[in-house]
C-alpha positions in Angstrom: -0.1 0.2 0.0 1.4 3.6 -1.1 2.6 5.6 2.1 0.3 8.4 1.4 -2.9 6.0 1.6 -1.5 4.6 4.9 -1.0 8.2 6.0 -4.5 9.2 5.1 -6.1 5.9 7.3 -4.0 6.6 10.2 -5.1 10.4 10.4 -8.8 9.2 9.9 -8.2 6.5 12.2 -7.0 8.8 15.1 -9.9 10.9 14.9 -12.2 7.7 14.5 -10.2 6.6 17.5 -11.0 9.8 19.4 -14.8 9.2 18.6 -14.4 5.6 20.0 -13.1 6.7 23.2 -15.9 9.7 23.7 -18.5 6.8 22.8 -17.3 4.6 25.7 -18.8 7.1 28.3 -21.5 8.3 25.7 -23.7 4.8 25.0 -24.6 3.8 28.4 -25.7 7.5 29.6 -28.2 7.8 26.8 -30.6 5.6 27.7 -30.2 6.3 31.4 -29.2 9.9 32.4 -29.2 11.5 28.9 -33.0 10.6 28.5 -34.1 12.2 31.7 -32.7 15.7 30.8 -35.2 18.4 29.7 -34.1 19.6 26.3 -34.8 22.6 23.9 -37.3 21.7 21.1 -34.4 22.2 18.9 -32.5 19.1 20.3 -32.0 16.5 17.3 -33.1 13.0 17.7 -30.5 10.7 19.8 -29.8 8.6 16.4 -28.4 11.3 14.3 -25.5 11.9 16.5 -23.4 8.9 15.7 -23.6 9.4 11.6 -23.1 12.7 12.1 -20.0 12.6 14.3 -18.8 9.6 12.2 -19.0 11.8 9.4 -16.9 14.7 11.3 -14.3 12.7 12.2 -13.8 11.1 8.8 -13.7 14.8 7.7 -11.2 16.0 10.2 -8.8 13.0 9.6 -8.8 14.0 5.7 -8.0 17.5 7.2 -5.5 16.6 9.2 -4.0 14.3 6.4 -3.9 17.3 4.0 -2.2 19.6 6.1 0.4 16.7 7.5 1.3 16.0 3.6 1.4 19.3 2.1 4.3 20.5 0.6 4.7 23.6 2.8 8.2 24.8 3.3 7.8 26.4 6.7 8.0 23.2 9.0 7.2 25.3 12.2 4.1 26.5 10.8 2.8 22.9 9.8 4.0 21.7 13.3 2.1 24.4 14.9 -1.0 23.7 12.8 -1.1 19.8 13.8 -0.4 20.6 17.3 -3.6 22.8 17.4 -5.3 20.1 15.6 -4.5 17.5 18.6 -5.4 20.3 21.2 -9.0 20.6 19.7 -8.9 16.9 19.5 -8.5 16.6 23.3 -11.0 18.9 23.9 -13.2 17.0 21.8 -12.9 13.7 23.8 -12.9 15.3 27.1 -16.2 17.0 26.3 -18.0 13.1 26.3 -16.4 12.3 29.5 -17.3 15.5 31.3 -21.1 15.8 29.9 -21.8 12.2 29.5 -19.3 10.4 32.0 -19.4 12.9 34.8 -22.9 14.1 34.0 -21.8 17.8 34.2 -23.1 19.7 31.6 -21.8 23.1 33.1 -18.3 21.7 32.9 -18.5 20.3 29.6 -20.1 23.8 28.7 -16.8 25.4 29.6 -15.1 22.6 27.8 -16.8 23.3 24.3 -16.1 26.7 24.6 -12.5 25.8 24.7 -12.9 23.2 22.0 -14.9 25.6 19.9 -11.8 28.5 20.0 -9.5 25.5 19.5 -11.2 24.6 16.3 -11.2 28.0 14.9 -7.5 28.3 16.0 -6.7 24.9 13.9 -8.8 26.2 11.0 -7.1 29.6 11.0 -3.8 27.8 11.1 -4.8 25.2 8.2 -5.9 28.1 6.0 -2.4 29.1 4.7 -1.3 25.2 4.5 -4.5 23.8 2.6 -7.6 25.5 2.1 -9.1 22.1 1.2 -8.2 21.2 4.9 -9.7 24.3 6.1 -13.1 24.0 4.3 -13.2 20.4 5.4 -13.3 21.5 9.3 -16.2 24.2 8.4 -18.9 21.4 9.0 -17.4 20.6 12.4 -17.1 23.8 13.5 -20.9 24.6 12.7 -21.8 21.5 14.3 -19.9 22.5 17.5 -21.4 25.9 17.4 -24.9 24.3 17.6 -23.7 21.8 20.4 -22.8 24.8 22.3 -25.8 26.4 22.2 -27.7 23.0 23.1 -25.1 22.3 25.8 -26.1 26.0 27.2 -29.9 25.1 26.8 -29.5 22.1 28.4 -28.0 23.6 31.5 -30.7 26.5 31.7 -33.2 23.5 31.5 -32.1 21.5 34.0 
């Protein structure tokens, strides 16, 4: 298998792996704790989260691959962009642990704001390296913006 294909698979796998870690805290809490919460009228049905997050993790992985495999001459910019990517991925995993694992929407909200900022900074750092990588993160940024509002409303309603 060509090296680039393996790099792409690894980048996607790392992102999907983050999703798997988060799901370890999510699955058991949905039918028990999460189902008892008051949610706003715009809360999507539970079944939508799996396909949306899977798609977003795949897009994130492709985005990461595009930056890592770019021909950018200034390696420090690429290294900083990848570092920001992994910081936001850490906040992403932490949100599931805080919200579903610790059942603490307020602490999860603090995390999701940090996640939102980290995604923004990641996108900003990806743009000069690969515009495609930037645009592939846009659905993720929009979804986390929506999730932030949903998280805040769950705090207010409970």
